[in-house]
N, C-alpha and C positions, 0 to 999 in steps of 0.2 A: 844706434847706440854709439855714443862718443868715446866710451872707454876711459872716462875721467873720474868715475865714482870710486868709492871704497872697494867695491867688489869687481872692479874692472879687471880684464885680463888681456892686456895689449900683447901684440905679437913680439914685442921686445922682451917679454918675460917667458917666451917659449924656447925650449931647447930645439935646435934645428939641424945641427951638424951631426953627421953619422959618427964622427970621432967622439963627440960628447956622449951619445947613446952608448957606444962601445965601452967608453971609460966607466960609465956608471954600471954597466952590466958586469964588467970584469973586476972593478975595484970597489964598487958600492955595496951597500947592504941590501938584503933582499927579503921581502915579505910576500906571502900569498894569501888571498882571502877570496873565496867564491870565484867570480868571473874576472878578477884582476890579479896581476902580479906587479909588485912595486919594487923598483930599484932606486936607491937614493943615497946621497952623500951630502954632508954639510957644504954650504956655499956662501958666497957674498950676498946673493939675492935669491928670493924664492922664484924658481923657474920650473916649468913643466914641459915634459915631452910625452907624446902619446904614440903608441905603436899598435896598429890593427892589421894583422896579417890576412892574407886571403882565406885562411882557415876559418875566420870569423864569418865569412859569407860574401855575397855579392857587394858591389860598390855601395849600394844603398844602405845595407846593414852595417858596413864598415864606417860609413859616414855618421850614421845614427849613433854607433858606439863611441866614436870620437867626440861628437857633440855632447853626449851624456857625461863622458869622463871629464871633458873640459868644464862643463857646467857644475858638476860636483866639486871640482877643484875651485872654481871661481867663487861659489857660494861659501865655501869653507876655508878659503885661503887665509883669512884673518885669524884662524884658530891655531896656526902653526906656532910652536914655541921658538924655533930657530929657522933661519933661511936655509933652504936645501935646494939641490938639483934633484928633481923627481921625475922618474920615467915610469908611466903606467902602461902596462902591456895588457891588451884585452885578450882573454882566453876565448876559445870558440863558444863556450857556454854563454857568453854575453849576448849572443843572438837570441836566446830564450828569455832574457831578463828585461825588466822594465827599468825606468829611471830610479825608482825607489830602491830597488835591489842593488843597482850600480852605486848609488850614493851610500847605502848601508855598508857595502863591501869596502868602498873608499874610506869611510870613517873607521871601520874595523882596522884597516891597514895602518892608518896614521896614528891610531890609538895604541895598537900593539907595538909599533915602532917607537913609541914615546915621543912623537913629533907634535902631538896635539896638546893644547893647553888644558890643564885640568878644568873640569866643568865648573862654571861660575867664576872663573878667573879672567879678568879682562886682559886682552893682549897687551904686551909691552911695546 
């Protein structure tokens, strides 16, 4: 995968510094839905950070959770109304979820936070 398509998610669009994660937790807005917690704040570019603690499970389970969260974001990133820094935290219940559930919880979060384009409206 080259990462050049419309739904690409290159590493440059990922939040990586602990100070950025901390800032969003302390100063950003927060939403909770099912197996995910979302902290977010308006930004210059749409960026994502993912947190999976050991409470989620063993390394294999944490890696699967991270992949599913990134994939839900990648597929729906064009639906955001505004660019935001977004941190998604996997709750321990994610270990019992499938991708469809993770995707549904992600969409619930961005809809409730009013970050998602209204249905049928093309992105700007």
